[in-house]
C-alpha positions as CSV (number, residue, x, y, z in Angstrom):
1,X,27.3,171.7,-18.6
2,X,28.3,173.2,-15.2
3,X,27.0,171.0,-12.4
4,X,25.8,168.4,-14.9
5,X,27.5,165.5,-16.5
6,X,27.0,162.3,-18.4
7,X,28.0,158.8,-17.1
8,X,27.9,155.2,-18.0
9,X,29.3,152.0,-16.3
10,X,30.4,149.6,-19.0
11,X,29.6,145.9,-18.7
12,X,31.5,144.4,-21.6
13,X,35.1,143.9,-22.4
14,X,36.9,146.5,-24.6
15,X,37.9,145.5,-28.2
16,X,41.4,146.6,-27.2
17,X,43.0,147.7,-24.0
18,X,45.9,149.2,-26.0
19,X,44.2,151.3,-28.7
20,X,41.5,154.0,-28.7
21,X,40.6,157.4,-30.1
22,X,38.8,160.2,-28.3
23,X,37.5,163.1,-30.5
24,X,35.0,165.8,-29.5
25,X,34.2,169.5,-29.7
26,X,33.9,172.0,-26.9
27,X,33.4,175.7,-26.3
28,X,34.6,177.0,-22.9
29,X,32.6,179.4,-20.8
30,X,35.3,180.1,-18.2
31,X,39.0,180.8,-18.2
32,X,41.4,181.8,-15.5
33,X,39.0,180.5,-12.9
34,X,41.8,178.6,-11.0
35,X,39.8,175.3,-11.0
36,X,40.1,172.0,-12.8
37,X,37.5,171.0,-15.4
38,X,37.1,167.4,-16.3
39,X,36.3,166.5,-19.9
40,X,36.5,162.7,-20.2
41,X,37.1,160.2,-17.4
42,X,37.5,156.4,-17.2
43,X,37.6,155.2,-13.6
44,X,38.6,151.5,-13.8
45,X,39.7,148.8,-11.4
46,X,43.4,149.2,-12.0
47,X,43.9,152.8,-13.2
48,X,42.3,156.1,-13.8
49,X,42.5,157.7,-17.3
50,X,41.3,161.3,-18.0
51,X,41.4,164.4,-20.2
52,X,40.9,167.7,-18.4
53,X,41.8,171.3,-18.2
54,X,44.2,172.2,-15.3
55,X,43.8,175.1,-13.0
56,X,46.0,177.2,-15.3
57,X,43.8,176.3,-18.4
58,X,46.4,173.9,-19.9
59,X,45.1,170.6,-21.2
60,X,46.2,167.4,-19.5
61,X,45.9,163.8,-20.8
62,X,46.6,161.2,-18.2
63,X,46.5,157.4,-18.4
64,X,47.6,157.2,-14.8
65,X,47.7,160.2,-12.4
66,X,51.2,159.2,-11.1
67,X,52.9,159.0,-14.5
68,X,51.9,158.8,-18.2
69,X,50.9,162.5,-18.5
70,X,50.9,165.0,-21.3
71,X,50.3,168.6,-20.3
72,X,50.3,171.3,-23.0
73,X,52.3,174.5,-23.2
74,X,49.2,176.0,-24.8
75,X,46.5,177.5,-22.6
76,X,42.9,177.3,-23.6
77,X,41.2,180.7,-22.8
78,X,39.1,181.5,-25.8
79,X,35.5,181.5,-24.7
80,X,34.2,182.6,-28.1
81,X,35.3,179.7,-30.3
82,X,35.0,175.9,-30.5
83,X,38.0,173.6,-30.0
84,X,38.2,170.1,-31.5
85,X,40.2,167.9,-29.1
86,X,41.4,164.6,-30.7
87,X,43.5,162.1,-28.8
88,X,44.8,158.9,-30.6
89,X,46.2,156.2,-28.3
90,X,48.2,153.1,-29.3
91,X,50.5,151.8,-26.6
92,X,51.8,149.0,-28.9
93,X,53.9,151.6,-30.8
94,X,57.7,151.1,-30.5
95,X,58.3,154.9,-30.3
96,X,57.1,156.3,-27.0
97,X,55.9,159.6,-28.5
98,X,53.7,157.7,-31.0
99,X,51.7,156.1,-28.1
100,X,49.6,159.2,-27.4
101,X,49.0,161.8,-30.1
102,X,47.1,165.0,-29.4
103,X,45.5,167.2,-32.2
104,X,43.8,170.5,-31.6
105,X,41.6,171.6,-34.5
106,X,43.3,169.1,-36.8
107,X,46.9,170.2,-36.0
108,X,49.1,167.8,-34.1
109,X,50.7,169.2,-30.9
110,X,54.3,168.0,-30.5
111,X,55.7,170.3,-27.8
112,X,54.5,169.9,-24.2
113,X,55.1,171.4,-20.8
114,X,55.2,167.9,-19.4
115,X,55.6,164.8,-21.6
116,X,55.7,161.4,-19.9
117,X,54.5,158.7,-22.3
118,X,53.1,155.3,-21.3
119,X,55.2,152.2,-21.4
120,X,55.0,149.7,-24.2
121,X,51.6,147.8,-24.2
122,X,50.3,149.9,-21.3
123,X,46.7,149.0,-20.6
124,X,44.2,151.9,-21.2
125,X,40.9,151.8,-19.2
126,X,38.5,154.5,-20.5
127,X,35.6,152.1,-21.2
128,X,36.6,148.6,-20.1
129,X,34.3,146.1,-18.3
130,X,33.3,147.7,-14.9
131,X,34.8,151.1,-15.7
132,X,32.8,154.2,-14.7
133,X,33.0,156.5,-17.7
134,X,32.1,160.2,-17.4
135,X,31.9,163.3,-19.5
136,X,32.0,166.6,-17.9
137,X,32.8,165.8,-14.2
138,X,35.3,164.1,-11.9
139,X,34.7,162.2,-8.7
140,X,32.2,159.8,-10.1
141,X,33.2,157.1,-7.6
142,X,32.2,159.3,-4.8
143,X,31.0,163.0,-5.0
144,X,31.0,164.6,-8.5
145,X,33.3,167.6,-8.8
146,X,35.5,169.5,-11.3
147,X,32.5,170.2,-13.6
148,X,33.2,171.4,-17.1
149,X,31.6,174.8,-17.8
150,X,30.7,175.3,-21.4
151,X,29.3,173.5,-24.5
152,X,30.1,170.1,-26.0
153,X,29.2,168.5,-29.3
154,X,30.0,165.4,-31.4
155,X,31.7,163.2,-28.7
156,X,33.3,160.1,-30.2
157,X,35.2,157.2,-28.6
158,X,36.7,154.6,-30.8
159,X,37.5,151.3,-29.0
160,X,40.3,149.4,-30.8
161,X,41.8,151.9,-33.2
162,X,44.1,155.0,-33.1
163,X,42.6,157.2,-35.9
164,X,43.7,160.4,-37.5
165,X,41.6,163.5,-37.0
166,X,40.6,163.4,-40.7
167,X,38.2,160.6,-39.7
168,X,36.1,163.3,-37.9
169,X,36.8,166.6,-39.6
170,X,38.4,168.5,-42.4
171,X,39.8,171.9,-43.4
172,X,37.5,174.0,-45.4
173,X,38.4,176.3,-48.3
174,X,39.4,179.0,-45.8
175,X,41.6,176.7,-43.8
176,X,39.1,176.4,-40.9
177,X,38.8,173.0,-39.2
178,X,35.2,171.8,-39.5
179,X,33.4,168.7,-38.1
180,X,32.1,165.7,-40.0
181,X,28.6,165.2,-38.6
182,X,28.4,161.6,-39.9
183,X,31.9,160.0,-39.5
184,X,32.3,156.6,-41.2
185,X,34.3,154.6,-38.6
186,X,34.1,151.3,-36.8
187,X,33.5,152.0,-33.1
188,X,34.4,148.7,-31.5
189,X,32.7,147.0,-28.6
190,X,32.6,149.9,-26.2
191,X,32.9,152.8,-28.6
192,X,30.2,155.4,-28.8
193,X,29.1,158.6,-30.7
194,X,27.0,161.2,-28.8
195,X,25.8,163.6,-31.4
196,X,23.6,165.4,-28.8
197,X,21.0,166.0,-31.4
198,X,18.0,164.7,-29.3
199,X,17.2,167.4,-26.8
200,X,15.3,164.9,-24.7
201,X,18.1,162.3,-24.7
202,X,21.4,164.0,-24.8
203,X,23.2,160.8,-23.8
204,X,22.0,158.9,-26.8
205,X,24.6,156.8,-28.5
206,X,24.1,156.9,-32.3
207,X,27.1,154.7,-33.2
208,X,24.9,151.6,-33.4
209,X,26.3,150.2,-30.2
210,X,23.6,151.6,-27.9
211,X,26.2,152.6,-25.3
212,X,23.9,155.3,-24.0
213,X,25.0,157.6,-21.2
214,X,22.9,158.8,-18.3
215,X,22.3,162.5,-18.0
216,X,22.9,163.8,-14.5
217,X,21.5,167.2,-13.8
218,X,19.9,169.4,-16.5
219,X,21.6,169.6,-19.9
220,X,20.2,172.1,-22.4
221,X,20.6,171.8,-26.1
222,X,22.0,175.0,-27.7
223,X,22.0,176.1,-31.3
224,X,25.6,177.1,-30.7
225,X,27.7,174.6,-32.7
226,X,31.2,174.3,-34.1
227,X,29.7,175.3,-37.5
228,X,27.8,178.3,-36.2
229,X,29.0,180.1,-33.1
230,X,26.4,182.2,-31.2
231,X,27.1,185.3,-29.2
232,X,27.3,185.1,-25.4
233,X,28.3,187.5,-22.7
234,X,32.1,187.8,-22.3
235,X,33.4,186.5,-19.0
236,X,37.0,187.5,-19.9
237,X,36.4,191.3,-20.0
238,X,38.2,192.6,-16.9
239,X,35.8,193.5,-14.1
240,X,36.0,195.7,-11.1
241,X,36.6,193.0,-8.4
242,X,34.1,194.6,-6.1
243,X,31.3,194.3,-8.7
244,X,31.8,190.5,-9.0
245,X,29.9,189.9,-12.2
246,X,29.3,186.2,-12.5
247,X,28.4,184.3,-15.7
248,X,26.6,180.9,-16.0
249,X,24.5,178.8,-18.3
250,X,27.1,179.1,-21.1
251,X,27.6,182.8,-20.3
252,X,24.0,183.6,-21.1
253,X,23.0,184.3,-17.5
254,X,24.6,187.4,-15.9
255,X,24.6,188.2,-12.2
256,X,26.0,191.5,-10.8
257,X,26.2,192.8,-7.2
258,X,25.7,196.3,-6.0
259,X,28.5,198.2,-7.9
260,X,28.3,200.4,-11.0
261,X,29.8,198.5,-13.9
262,X,29.2,197.1,-17.5
263,X,29.3,193.6,-19.1
264,X,29.9,193.2,-22.8
265,X,29.2,190.4,-25.3
266,X,31.7,188.2,-27.2
267,X,30.7,189.3,-30.7
268,X,30.6,192.9,-31.9
269,X,29.2,194.6,-35.0
270,X,29.9,197.7,-37.1
271,X,27.5,197.0,-39.9
272,X,24.3,195.0,-40.4
273,X,21.1,194.8,-38.5
274,X,20.9,192.8,-35.2
275,X,18.3,191.5,-32.7
276,X,18.6,190.0,-29.2
277,X,16.5,189.6,-26.0
278,X,17.1,190.0,-22.3
279,X,14.8,188.6,-19.6
280,X,14.8,190.4,-16.2
281,X,15.4,188.1,-13.3
282,X,13.5,187.7,-10.0
283,X,15.4,190.4,-8.0
284,X,14.2,194.0,-8.1
285,X,16.5,195.3,-10.8
286,X,17.0,198.8,-9.5
287,X,20.2,199.3,-11.5
288,X,19.5,197.3,-14.7
289,X,20.5,198.8,-18.0
290,X,20.3,197.1,-21.4
291,X,21.9,198.4,-24.6
292,X,25.2,198.7,-26.5
293,X,28.7,200.0,-25.8
294,X,32.0,200.4,-27.4
295,X,34.9,198.2,-26.1
296,X,37.5,200.2,-24.4
297,X,35.2,202.5,-22.5
298,X,35.2,202.6,-18.7
299,X,33.3,199.5,-17.7
300,X,34.5,199.2,-14.1
301,X,33.1,202.2,-12.4
302,X,30.7,203.7,-15.0
303,X,27.0,202.9,-15.8
304,X,25.9,202.1,-19.3
305,X,25.2,205.4,-21.0
306,X,27.7,207.5,-19.0
307,X,30.2,207.4,-21.9
308,X,29.6,209.0,-25.3
309,X,29.9,205.5,-26.8
310,X,27.4,203.8,-24.4
311,X,23.7,203.7,-25.0
312,X,21.2,202.3,-22.4
313,X,17.6,201.7,-21.6
314,X,17.2,202.0,-17.9
315,X,14.9,200.0,-15.6
316,X,13.0,203.3,-14.8
317,X,12.1,203.6,-18.5
318,X,14.6,206.4,-19.2
319,X,17.4,206.3,-21.7
320,X,21.0,207.2,-21.1
321,X,23.9,208.4,-23.3
322,X,26.9,210.5,-22.6
323,X,25.8,211.0,-19.0
324,X,22.4,212.4,-20.1
325,X,19.1,210.8,-19.4
326,X,15.7,211.4,-21.0
327,X,12.2,210.0,-21.0
328,X,11.7,207.1,-23.3
329,X,9.6,204.1,-22.4
330,X,7.9,201.9,-19.8
331,X,9.6,201.0,-16.5
332,X,10.9,197.4,-16.4
333,X,9.7,194.9,-13.8
334,X,10.6,191.3,-12.8
335,X,10.1,188.8,-15.6
336,X,10.0,191.4,-18.4
337,X,11.6,190.5,-21.7
338,X,13.4,193.4,-23.4
339,X,14.1,193.2,-27.1
340,X,16.9,195.2,-28.7
341,X,17.1,196.0,-32.4
342,X,20.2,197.8,-33.6
343,X,20.7,199.0,-37.2
344,X,24.5,199.4,-37.4
345,X,24.3,200.6,-41.0
346,X,22.3,203.7,-40.0
347,X,23.3,204.0,-36.4
348,X,19.9,203.5,-34.8
349,X,18.6,201.5,-31.8
350,X,15.2,200.6,-30.6
351,X,14.0,198.7,-27.5
352,X,10.8,196.7,-26.8
353,X,9.2,195.6,-23.5
354,X,7.3,192.4,-23.7
355,X,6.8,192.7,-27.4
356,X,5.8,196.4,-27.5
357,X,8.3,198.7,-29.1
358,X,8.8,201.7,-26.9
359,X,8.2,205.4,-27.6
360,X,5.4,204.4,-30.0
361,X,7.8,202.9,-32.5
362,X,6.3,200.3,-34.8
363,X,7.7,197.1,-36.4
364,X,7.2,198.7,-39.8
365,X,9.2,201.8,-38.8
366,X,12.1,199.6,-37.6
367,X,12.1,197.5,-40.8
368,X,12.0,200.7,-42.9
369,X,14.7,202.4,-40.9
370,X,12.4,205.3,-39.8
371,X,14.3,206.9,-36.9
372,X,11.5,209.2,-35.6
373,X,10.5,207.1,-32.5
374,X,13.9,205.3,-32.0
375,X,15.7,205.4,-28.7
376,X,18.9,206.7,-30.3
377,X,19.9,207.6,-33.8
378,X,22.9,209.1,-35.5
379,X,25.4,206.7,-33.9
380,X,28.9,206.6,-35.4
381,X,28.6,203.8,-38.0
382,X,32.4,203.3,-38.1
383,X,32.4,202.2,-34.4
384,X,32.2,198.5,-33.4
385,X,29.6,198.1,-30.7
386,X,28.9,195.2,-28.4
387,X,25.7,194.1,-26.7
388,X,25.9,195.4,-23.1
389,X,24.4,194.9,-19.7
390,X,24.9,197.7,-17.2
391,X,24.6,197.8,-13.4
392,X,23.7,201.1,-11.9
393,X,24.4,200.0,-8.4
394,X,22.1,197.0,-7.4
395,X,22.1,193.3,-7.2
396,X,20.2,191.4,-10.0
397,X,20.3,188.5,-12.5
398,X,19.3,188.7,-16.1
399,X,19.2,186.2,-18.9
400,X,20.3,187.0,-22.5
401,X,19.0,185.2,-25.5
402,X,21.1,185.8,-28.6
403,X,19.2,183.1,-30.5
404,X,20.0,179.9,-28.6
405,X,16.4,179.8,-27.5
406,X,16.8,179.8,-23.7
407,X,16.6,182.3,-20.9
408,X,18.9,180.5,-18.5
409,X,17.8,176.9,-18.6
410,X,14.2,177.7,-19.5
411,X,13.2,177.4,-23.2
412,X,11.5,180.4,-24.7
413,X,7.8,179.9,-25.1
414,X,7.7,180.9,-28.8
415,X,9.8,179.9,-31.7
416,X,10.5,182.9,-33.8
417,X,13.5,182.8,-36.1
418,X,15.4,185.7,-37.7
419,X,15.2,186.6,-41.4
420,X,17.8,184.0,-42.3
421,X,15.8,181.3,-40.5
422,X,18.3,181.1,-37.6
423,X,17.8,181.5,-33.9
424,X,14.9,181.0,-31.6
425,X,13.3,184.0,-30.0
426,X,10.3,184.9,-27.8
427,X,9.1,187.7,-30.0
428,X,8.9,188.4,-33.8
429,X,12.2,189.5,-35.2
430,X,11.9,192.6,-37.5
431,X,12.4,191.7,-41.1
432,X,16.0,192.2,-42.2
433,X,17.3,191.8,-38.7
434,X,19.5,188.8,-37.6
435,X,20.7,186.9,-34.6
436,X,24.3,187.4,-33.5
437,X,26.1,184.3,-34.8
438,X,29.1,183.7,-37.0
439,X,27.0,182.6,-40.0
440,X,25.0,185.8,-40.0
441,X,28.0,188.0,-39.3
442,X,29.8,186.5,-42.2
443,X,26.9,187.1,-44.6
444,X,25.3,190.3,-43.2
445,X,27.9,191.9,-40.9
């Protein structure tokens, strides 16, 4: 949602100015950035209420910026998982600590770095008459700023009740907090539920109140959800400062500048069969490499394929491993889509350019595990590899599609799913191969 946000100015009086519940899911794309990220904001006539991440990745709940603040001890730096943030507010409670309750993934947080609770019967102004309410940005009264970078889902606001998180989720048999896609609650006058299921109307309120939000900027709908987390590139992997890898569009767009280095994915694999796609950006990608690498190799001053555990398909058409290069396929050019198929069970990897498997490999060979025309075979099948992008010393941008169906903010032109019916890809996924997501890793990885 970076540089985009949702907003609404309410024109009716709240059911209650003392009670409310905010419950939503998010997945961060950045951590340690040193910038604030606004999640939920109510800018009213008398006060300013908000929930946001601070510059140090702690979560802050404020019903008034001067006082009435809760700031967590916990820092939120996991970019590979979804968080459910649930805040129950009831300022009529006699005990101060009962007036705001915070739950993360169904568990109440009771210890805070800062804890200043509102006074008895303090008036809360998230959605009252005339309030400007925003999701994903600050500064809605002037110039929007402090944008949230990441994914959001299932955004609920209950006007008039302080509900427990069990109204919106539950623990599964494995003790994992999971969402309730159809909560049975009463929303009150200015309550809303944005399920974000309609890609053409992401601000649509499905609570029955029609408290719709306006979409400002471009919001794309991802398949990545709290129930099934898709792979992205990993912005937390330490980078050579001079290489300045940057990540955007939910960490699916990767930009690098003129230094030899490697970027890795959030999800890895040591067994199973996996498929993903990379689209070459507009710049002349003189140093682009696509492939796989083991975590722990030199990523800050080495190109992909320099290490024994790095395997890359280079922009020139050559392949690289252990510092050795060899002829392999076609040279890449701007706008090309590179497909990668990796059989972790047999340690074999293939690459395609614009739907044509390189080195005369065929789809049937890949599906049957025939290694004759593969890029590399005989890889160590006990090693966990990660999807990798390598920079051989140039400036370029590329776009990864692990199944979310977008290259950057552009939807793929086709709609090919994997063998489990998951993911959206430009080209046909070989039978028996899967998109990198938690559902597939749990079943096939």
